[in-house]
Backbone as CSV, one residue per row, in Angstrom:
resi,resn,N_x,N_y,N_z,CA_x,CA_y,CA_z,C_x,C_y,C_z
1,MET,18.833,-7.434,-4.424,18.972,-6.689,-5.662,20.442,-6.658,-6.045
2,ALA,20.754,-7.039,-7.294,22.154,-7.141,-7.684,22.320,-6.977,-9.184
3,VAL,23.521,-6.549,-9.571,23.939,-6.561,-10.965,24.768,-7.814,-11.173
4,LYS,24.396,-8.629,-12.135,25.093,-9.881,-12.399,26.102,-9.687,-13.548
5,GLU,26.834,-10.763,-13.845,27.778,-10.738,-14.958,27.022,-10.460,-16.259
6,PRO,27.611,-9.681,-17.180,26.962,-9.435,-18.474,26.705,-10.748,-19.212
7,VAL,25.662,-10.744,-20.037,25.321,-11.932,-20.820,25.296,-11.562,-22.294
8,GLU,25.584,-12.546,-23.144,25.565,-12.311,-24.580,24.136,-12.452,-25.106
9,HIS,23.738,-11.500,-25.924,22.388,-11.516,-26.499,22.472,-10.978,-27.920
10,LYS,22.171,-11.841,-28.889,22.170,-11.470,-30.304,23.499,-10.843,-30.727
11,GLY,24.584,-11.444,-30.250,25.907,-11.021,-30.675,26.502,-9.854,-29.925
12,SER,25.790,-9.348,-28.902,26.299,-8.226,-28.107,26.215,-8.569,-26.624
13,TRP,26.962,-7.806,-25.825,26.928,-8.017,-24.381,25.908,-7.092,-23.746
14,TYR,25.035,-7.688,-22.941,23.965,-6.944,-22.278,24.136,-7.051,-20.755
15,GLN,23.604,-6.059,-20.055,23.661,-6.084,-18.605,22.498,-6.903,-18.041
16,LYS,22.761,-7.540,-16.894,21.767,-8.414,-16.283,21.534,-7.995,-14.835
17,PHE,20.274,-7.839,-14.464,19.890,-7.450,-13.107,19.079,-8.572,-12.451
18,TYR,19.211,-8.657,-11.152,18.548,-9.739,-10.404,17.950,-9.162,-9.118
19,ILE,16.757,-9.623,-8.785,16.132,-9.214,-7.525,15.359,-10.385,-6.943
20,GLN,15.391,-10.492,-5.624,14.608,-11.498,-4.915,13.906,-10.824,-3.752
21,ALA,12.652,-11.164,-3.561,11.872,-10.585,-2.461,11.115,-11.692,-1.745
22,LYS,11.129,-11.638,-0.433,10.356,-12.605,0.346,9.856,-11.946,1.615
23,SER,8.758,-12.454,2.124,8.153,-11.886,3.326,8.979,-12.234,4.552
24,GLY,9.034,-11.294,5.492,9.726,-11.531,6.756,8.896,-12.417,7.665
25,SER,9.536,-12.947,8.698,8.849,-13.863,9.606,7.665,-13.202,10.301
26,TRP,7.766,-11.895,10.565,6.690,-11.182,11.248,5.448,-11.042,10.378
27,TYR,5.624,-11.138,9.025,4.515,-10.927,8.095,3.910,-12.226,7.591
28,GLU,4.586,-13.351,7.827,4.161,-14.614,7.225,2.819,-15.112,7.763
29,ALA,2.388,-14.612,8.915,1.061,-14.994,9.414,-0.042,-14.425,8.528
30,ILE,0.275,-13.340,7.789,-0.696,-12.711,6.895,-0.515,-13.222,5.469
31,ALA,0.733,-13.267,5.027,1.003,-13.711,3.667,2.442,-14.190,3.558
32,LYS,2.637,-15.241,2.785,3.973,-15.732,2.484,4.273,-15.408,1.023
33,VAL,5.391,-14.743,0.809,5.760,-14.322,-0.528,7.216,-14.682,-0.781
34,LYS,7.482,-15.244,-1.955,8.847,-15.503,-2.394,8.889,-15.329,-3.905
35,ASP,9.314,-14.148,-4.333,9.351,-13.810,-5.746,10.786,-13.532,-6.184
36,MET,11.066,-13.726,-7.452,12.354,-13.341,-8.006,12.180,-12.908,-9.452
37,ALA,13.099,-12.038,-9.892,13.040,-11.556,-11.271,14.446,-11.346,-11.797
38,GLU,14.592,-11.548,-13.096,15.834,-11.263,-13.798,15.514,-10.422,-15.028
39,ALA,16.329,-9.420,-15.271,16.125,-8.549,-16.427,17.435,-8.421,-17.184
40,VAL,17.353,-8.504,-18.501,18.507,-8.310,-19.371,18.221,-7.082,-20.230
41,SER,19.090,-6.075,-20.151,18.812,-4.830,-20.863,20.055,-4.300,-21.559
42,HIS,19.818,-3.443,-22.546,20.894,-2.888,-23.356,21.752,-1.956,-22.500
43,PRO,23.076,-2.051,-22.591,23.929,-1.242,-21.713,23.906,0.252,-22.023
44,ALA,23.510,0.627,-23.234,23.545,2.039,-23.603,22.340,2.820,-23.092
45,ASP,21.140,2.247,-23.227,19.937,3.008,-22.877,18.962,2.238,-21.978
46,PHE,19.365,1.039,-21.536,18.571,0.236,-20.596,17.278,-0.297,-21.198
47,ARG,17.107,-0.248,-22.516,15.896,-0.848,-23.097,15.921,-2.355,-22.839
48,ILE,14.769,-2.891,-22.486,14.682,-4.284,-22.035,14.786,-5.238,-23.221
49,ALA,15.527,-6.338,-23.021,15.679,-7.365,-24.051,15.006,-8.668,-23.633
50,LYS,15.200,-9.064,-22.368,14.609,-10.298,-21.850,14.215,-10.072,-20.395
51,PHE,13.171,-10.780,-19.980,12.709,-10.643,-18.593,12.137,-11.983,-18.127
52,TYR,12.476,-12.338,-16.894,11.948,-13.570,-16.294,11.399,-13.244,-14.907
53,LEU,10.209,-13.745,-14.613,9.570,-13.504,-13.322,9.047,-14.811,-12.756
54,GLU,9.330,-15.049,-11.487,8.842,-16.238,-10.785,8.136,-15.781,-9.516
55,GLU,6.849,-16.117,-9.396,6.034,-15.685,-8.265,5.524,-16.893,-7.482
56,ASP,5.600,-16.787,-6.164,5.121,-17.851,-5.273,4.600,-17.184,-4.009
57,SER,3.287,-17.182,-3.831,2.709,-16.474,-2.681,1.454,-17.179,-2.186
58,GLN,1.154,-16.927,-0.931,-0.072,-17.459,-0.336,-0.523,-16.515,0.764
59,GLN,-1.706,-15.957,0.592,-2.280,-15.067,1.592,-3.179,-15.850,2.547
60,LEU,-3.418,-15.255,3.689,-4.250,-15.883,4.710,-5.621,-16.227,4.137
61,PHE,-6.059,-17.478,4.355,-7.361,-17.982,3.893,-7.468,-18.065,2.367
62,SER,-6.336,-18.051,1.666,-6.354,-18.150,0.212,-5.468,-19.304,-0.250
63,SER,-5.723,-19.781,-1.447,-4.904,-20.849,-2.001,-3.562,-20.300,-2.477
64,ARG,-2.611,-21.174,-2.637,-1.273,-20.775,-3.056,-1.275,-20.351,-4.524
65,PHE,-0.566,-19.273,-4.808,-0.461,-18.757,-6.172,0.972,-18.935,-6.660
66,ARG,1.133,-19.604,-7.807,2.459,-19.813,-8.371,2.401,-19.614,-9.886
67,GLN,3.351,-18.861,-10.409,3.429,-18.716,-11.853,4.836,-18.281,-12.254
68,LYS,5.155,-18.557,-13.534,6.421,-18.138,-14.111,6.130,-17.444,-15.439
69,LYS,6.926,-16.401,-15.732,6.753,-15.680,-16.982,8.110,-15.439,-17.642
70,TRP,8.157,-15.691,-18.949,9.329,-15.393,-19.754,8.917,-14.392,-20.828
71,LEU,9.677,-13.331,-20.980,9.356,-12.332,-21.994,10.577,-12.039,-22.854
72,GLU,10.344,-11.926,-24.160,11.356,-11.529,-25.132,10.863,-10.248,-25.809
73,PHE,11.764,-9.286,-26.000,11.362,-7.980,-26.514,12.052,-7.694,-27.843
74,ASP,11.257,-7.299,-28.832,11.748,-6.969,-30.164,11.498,-5.476,-30.391
75,HIS,12.553,-4.667,-30.246,12.388,-3.221,-30.378,12.362,-2.764,-31.830
76,VAL,12.725,-3.644,-32.759,12.626,-3.312,-34.182,11.178,-3.438,-34.644
77,GLN,10.552,-4.552,-34.290,9.148,-4.770,-34.640,8.185,-4.185,-33.607
78,CYS,8.741,-3.712,-32.485,7.944,-3.125,-31.395,6.898,-4.110,-30.870
79,ARG,7.385,-5.322,-30.532,6.525,-6.363,-29.971,7.200,-6.985,-28.753
80,ALA,6.385,-7.358,-27.785,6.823,-8.105,-26.610,6.118,-9.453,-26.631
81,HIS,6.887,-10.533,-26.523,6.338,-11.883,-26.593,6.459,-12.542,-25.213
82,GLU,5.331,-12.976,-24.691,5.275,-13.518,-23.334,4.877,-14.989,-23.347
83,ARG,5.586,-15.775,-22.552,5.196,-17.165,-22.280,4.966,-17.275,-20.778
84,ARG,3.746,-17.686,-20.408,3.359,-17.750,-19.001,2.966,-19.177,-18.619
85,LYS,3.527,-19.661,-17.520,3.180,-20.983,-17.010,2.513,-20.828,-15.653
86,LYS,1.259,-21.297,-15.564,0.466,-21.154,-14.347,-0.414,-22.386,-14.191
87,ASN,-0.366,-22.979,-12.997,-1.178,-24.179,-12.709,-0.953,-25.286,-13.733
88,GLY,0.300,-25.435,-14.155,0.642,-26.495,-15.091,0.276,-26.220,-16.542
89,LYS,-0.303,-25.055,-16.828,-0.705,-24.706,-18.180,0.158,-23.555,-18.701
90,THR,0.478,-23.609,-19.981,1.312,-22.590,-20.607,0.505,-21.808,-21.637
91,LYS,0.631,-20.492,-21.586,-0.053,-19.620,-22.545,0.961,-18.654,-23.151
92,ASN,0.774,-18.356,-24.428,1.621,-17.409,-25.135,0.809,-16.188,-25.551
93,LYS,1.409,-15.006,-25.365,0.754,-13.765,-25.759,1.771,-12.845,-26.411
94,SER,1.259,-11.887,-27.166,2.098,-10.872,-27.780,1.476,-9.501,-27.541
95,PHE,2.337,-8.509,-27.273,1.861,-7.169,-26.932,2.623,-6.133,-27.745
96,GLY,2.007,-4.983,-27.914,2.697,-3.857,-28.516,3.755,-3.316,-27.559
97,LEU,4.881,-2.898,-28.099,6.006,-2.414,-27.294,6.461,-1.054,-27.800
98,ALA,6.579,-0.107,-26.902,7.143,1.192,-27.260,8.657,1.051,-27.401
99,TYR,9.204,1.547,-28.501,10.642,1.420,-28.722,11.411,2.067,-27.567
100,GLY,12.405,1.335,-27.063,13.238,1.861,-25.993,12.682,1.668,-24.597
101,ALA,11.531,1.004,-24.474,10.915,0.833,-23.146,11.814,0.009,-22.232
102,LYS,11.779,0.357,-20.962,12.511,-0.361,-19.934,11.538,-1.232,-19.155
103,ASP,12.057,-2.119,-18.315,11.168,-2.914,-17.461,11.054,-2.237,-16.092
104,ALA,10.077,-2.680,-15.309,9.778,-2.030,-14.029,10.876,-2.217,-12.996
105,PHE,11.767,-3.152,-13.211,12.883,-3.401,-12.291,14.153,-2.707,-12.767
106,GLY,14.518,-2.938,-14.027,15.730,-2.333,-14.570,15.694,-0.818,-14.587
107,VAL,14.494,-0.240,-14.619,14.401,1.220,-14.637,14.972,1.838,-13.364
108,LEU,14.969,1.078,-12.259,15.571,1.595,-11.030,17.073,1.786,-11.194
109,PHE,17.717,0.853,-11.912,19.147,0.995,-12.181,19.390,2.144,-13.161
110,TYR,18.477,2.328,-14.101,18.578,3.461,-15.029,18.547,4.783,-14.274
111,LEU,17.672,4.902,-13.302,17.568,6.153,-12.545,18.865,6.481,-11.816
112,ARG,19.620,5.462,-11.449,20.897,5.693,-10.757,21.914,6.403,-11.647
113,THR,21.728,6.335,-12.955,22.702,6.929,-13.879,22.414,8.397,-14.172
114,LEU,21.281,8.917,-13.732,20.872,10.277,-14.075,21.374,11.287,-13.057
115,GLU,21.653,12.478,-13.535,21.999,13.601,-12.666,20.736,14.436,-12.471
116,PHE,20.245,14.479,-11.245,18.971,15.144,-10.981,19.173,16.572,-10.470
117,GLN,18.270,17.437,-10.899,18.167,18.790,-10.372,16.793,18.927,-9.723
118,ILE,16.745,19.525,-8.552,15.482,19.646,-7.815,14.419,20.307,-8.698
119,ASP,13.259,19.640,-8.743,12.074,20.086,-9.481,12.230,19.992,-11.010
120,SER,13.290,19.346,-11.488,13.432,19.093,-12.915,13.042,17.633,-13.171
121,ILE,11.872,17.399,-13.746,11.287,16.070,-13.849,11.864,15.298,-15.030
122,GLU,12.275,14.053,-14.755,12.739,13.145,-15.800,11.600,12.196,-16.171
123,GLU,11.568,11.786,-17.436,10.478,10.941,-17.931,11.030,9.819,-18.797
124,THR,10.464,8.614,-18.660,10.855,7.487,-19.501,9.670,6.554,-19.661
125,THR,9.828,5.538,-20.513,8.753,4.579,-20.774,9.096,3.232,-20.166
126,VAL,8.103,2.614,-19.517,8.279,1.320,-18.861,7.221,0.360,-19.381
127,PHE,7.650,-0.865,-19.723,6.705,-1.906,-20.112,6.454,-2.814,-18.924
128,SER,5.182,-3.009,-18.584,4.811,-3.894,-17.471,3.365,-4.326,-17.645
129,SER,3.079,-5.600,-17.319,1.717,-6.133,-17.363,1.065,-5.946,-18.736
130,GLY,1.872,-6.101,-19.788,1.334,-6.039,-21.140,1.050,-4.643,-21.649
131,LYS,1.500,-3.609,-20.932,1.220,-2.234,-21.334,2.485,-1.386,-21.262
132,ASN,2.447,-0.276,-21.994,3.515,0.716,-21.954,3.071,1.887,-21.085
133,TRP,3.851,2.166,-20.053,3.522,3.213,-19.096,4.548,4.330,-19.187
134,THR,4.124,5.531,-18.857,5.053,6.645,-18.708,5.423,6.784,-17.239
135,LEU,6.717,6.763,-16.948,7.198,6.932,-15.579,7.862,8.300,-15.469
136,THR,7.444,9.067,-14.475,8.101,10.347,-14.195,8.812,10.262,-12.852
137,ALA,9.988,10.859,-12.806,10.780,10.913,-11.572,10.988,12.379,-11.223
138,HIS,10.382,12.795,-10.111,10.403,14.197,-9.698,11.330,14.357,-8.492
139,PRO,12.500,14.971,-8.663,13.394,15.208,-7.520,12.801,16.295,-6.613
140,VAL,12.469,15.919,-5.380,11.782,16.863,-4.496,12.681,17.407,-3.393
141,ALA,13.797,16.728,-3.102,14.663,17.199,-2.013,15.980,16.440,-2.024
142,GLU,16.961,17.018,-1.327,18.192,16.306,-1.002,18.168,16.021,0.497
143,GLU,18.371,14.765,0.853,18.285,14.371,2.261,19.447,13.451,2.614
144,ARG,19.876,13.535,3.862,20.917,12.636,4.353,20.238,11.510,5.134
145,LEU,20.451,10.271,4.669,19.833,9.108,5.301,20.898,8.209,5.902
146,THR,20.570,7.628,7.062,21.443,6.662,7.708,20.723,5.324,7.805
147,THR,21.343,4.286,7.255,20.815,2.926,7.336,21.919,2.019,7.879
148,ASP,21.654,0.722,7.928,22.679,-0.224,8.373,23.897,-0.217,7.450
149,ALA,23.719,0.256,6.222,24.823,0.281,5.262,25.688,1.533,5.377
150,GLY,25.242,2.513,6.177,26.015,3.743,6.348,25.149,4.980,6.205
151,THR,25.807,6.129,6.084,25.128,7.410,5.926,25.368,7.927,4.517
152,PHE,24.285,8.363,3.855,24.358,8.759,2.450,23.651,10.093,2.237
153,LEU,24.264,10.954,1.433,23.564,12.128,0.923,22.786,11.668,-0.306
154,THR,21.477,11.865,-0.298,20.628,11.289,-1.340,19.764,12.346,-2.034
155,THR,19.315,11.972,-3.217,18.245,12.703,-3.894,16.951,11.940,-3.660
156,LYS,15.947,12.624,-3.144,14.642,12.026,-2.898,13.768,12.243,-4.133
157,LEU,13.285,11.137,-4.732,12.471,11.200,-5.936,11.053,10.745,-5.652
158,LYS,10.097,11.444,-6.221,8.707,11.001,-6.211,8.408,10.420,-7.588
159,LEU,8.014,9.135,-7.618,7.743,8.458,-8.877,6.241,8.393,-9.143
160,ASN,5.871,8.679,-10.380,4.481,8.545,-10.803,4.427,7.777,-12.109
161,THR,3.415,6.939,-12.269,3.203,6.221,-13.516,1.884,6.670,-14.144
162,PHE,1.915,6.820,-15.472,0.744,7.268,-16.213,0.466,6.298,-17.348
163,PHE,-0.826,6.058,-17.614,-1.243,5.329,-18.810,-1.954,6.344,-19.674
164,GLY,-1.283,6.745,-20.745,-1.756,7.919,-21.465,-1.518,9.137,-20.590
165,ARG,-2.552,9.905,-20.360,-2.432,11.064,-19.478,-3.016,10.809,-18.086
166,LYS,-3.507,9.596,-17.871,-4.169,9.275,-16.611,-3.175,8.697,-15.609
167,LEU,-3.161,9.267,-14.408,-2.316,8.749,-13.344,-2.749,7.332,-13.009
168,ALA,-1.800,6.396,-13.009,-2.155,4.975,-12.908,-1.742,4.354,-11.582
169,GLN,-1.600,5.137,-10.536,-1.280,4.586,-9.225,-2.115,5.298,-8.175
170,SER,-2.386,4.591,-7.077,-3.280,5.136,-6.063,-2.538,5.792,-4.903
171,GLY,-1.243,5.508,-4.743,-0.488,6.066,-3.624,0.891,6.523,-4.061
172,ASP,1.578,7.220,-3.172,2.897,7.744,-3.493,3.959,6.646,-3.489
173,VAL,4.935,6.793,-4.369,6.128,5.963,-4.375,7.322,6.903,-4.304
174,LEU,8.161,6.711,-3.289,9.334,7.554,-3.076,10.585,6.695,-3.108
175,ILE,11.647,7.237,-3.679,12.905,6.507,-3.749,14.039,7.481,-3.450
176,TRP,15.019,7.011,-2.687,16.176,7.820,-2.324,17.419,7.207,-2.978
177,ILE,18.110,7.971,-3.802,19.305,7.491,-4.502,20.500,8.310,-4.038
178,ALA,21.579,7.621,-3.669,22.784,8.308,-3.202,23.345,9.199,-4.314
179,LYS,23.890,10.333,-3.938,24.418,11.294,-4.898,25.886,11.050,-5.227
180,GLU,26.564,10.241,-4.432,28.006,10.093,-4.590,28.391,8.623,-4.736
181,GLY,29.647,8.395,-5.161,30.157,7.034,-5.280,29.414,6.241,-6.338
182,SER,29.056,5.002,-5.995,28.327,4.127,-6.926,26.835,4.420,-6.965
183,ARG,26.386,5.361,-6.163,25.008,5.845,-6.163,23.979,4.735,-5.978
184,PRO,24.085,3.981,-4.876,23.090,2.929,-4.634,21.725,3.503,-4.300
185,ILE,20.709,2.678,-4.458,19.369,3.009,-3.977,19.373,2.786,-2.470
186,VAL,19.129,3.818,-1.709,19.252,3.763,-0.246,17.935,3.386,0.414
187,ALA,16.821,3.826,-0.152,15.517,3.516,0.454,14.414,3.639,-0.587
188,ILE,13.348,2.883,-0.367,12.136,2.961,-1.190,10.940,2.931,-0.245
189,GLU,10.001,3.814,-0.459,8.768,3.840,0.335,7.580,3.872,-0.617
190,ALA,6.584,3.020,-0.349,5.425,2.952,-1.238,4.163,2.698,-0.434
191,GLU,3.076,3.323,-0.862,1.773,3.075,-0.267,1.133,1.886,-0.964
192,VAL,0.629,0.934,-0.172,-0.025,-0.264,-0.700,-1.408,-0.383,-0.074
193,ALA,-2.136,-1.423,-0.472,-3.535,-1.566,-0.049,-3.688,-1.659,1.463
194,ILE,-2.709,-2.294,2.147,-2.841,-2.493,3.592,-2.106,-1.439,4.409
195,GLY,-1.539,-0.439,3.738,-0.810,0.613,4.459,0.356,1.116,3.628
196,SER,1.575,0.931,4.132,2.755,1.353,3.394,3.918,0.432,3.721
197,ILE,4.886,0.384,2.816,6.084,-0.407,3.044,7.294,0.497,2.904
198,MET,8.355,0.181,3.652,9.591,0.946,3.605,10.745,-0.027,3.489
199,LEU,11.546,0.127,2.454,12.725,-0.697,2.252,13.955,0.169,2.449
200,GLU,14.932,-0.330,3.211,16.167,0.409,3.446,17.365,-0.455,3.112
201,LEU,18.400,0.177,2.565,19.628,-0.519,2.213,20.320,-1.004,3.490
202,SER,20.567,-2.304,3.572,21.237,-2.866,4.748,22.689,-3.229,4.469
203,GLN,23.010,-3.466,3.179,24.377,-3.824,2.806,24.611,-3.447,1.358
204,PHE,25.805,-2.933,1.057,26.101,-2.543,-0.302,27.534,-2.934,-0.642
205,ARG,27.705,-3.652,-1.742,29.024,-4.035,-2.208,29.189,-3.585,-3.647
206,PRO,30.036,-2.564,-3.903,30.224,-2.079,-5.278,30.720,-3.188,-6.188
207,GLY,30.259,-3.181,-7.431,30.687,-4.173,-8.398,32.029,-3.823,-9.016
208,ARG,32.515,-4.711,-9.858,33.770,-4.471,-10.566,33.519,-3.582,-11.762
209,SER,34.453,-2.714,-12.050,34.325,-1.823,-13.202,34.528,-2.586,-14.505
């Protein structure tokens, strides 16, 4: 997970985020995963402008899954335009977009900019999978965490996603954000179909101002 050099978009400079995820050697007997994503968002409010996703995975006893997606977002017309390439075929789609919506990746960087008070819930809109979701971030505690990257005083957030008024997730998602310095994301814990996953910060290098 990284912040890249700003990029020019429609005559202005936008921030660019990058993430890569792959399965560890201990998990590859069950599934091999190698995904990456790039997000370009407005520096003032993090509304998404462009998004690219590349997925490559293969689960045990299943065929390999590979696809690429390019998305362009028009917040004036409130439309999201998607180009998807899968199995050598390309499809184009268009979706309704809530003005100011963020993407599911860039919103994590947005949360780093907020000042949280315990039990004071923050709310924003996220576009993902062709839909606009409401994301709530509930600060539930302040905790001190130690990882390979050091010891951090953090705010522990419980994240929930809603489609309309209906809760749209089956398990808890927790995120710990450092309260001081550059405020990195220190840990993420999420319940998934096969159990739960825990991600911890192993290395952190502050960017240039």
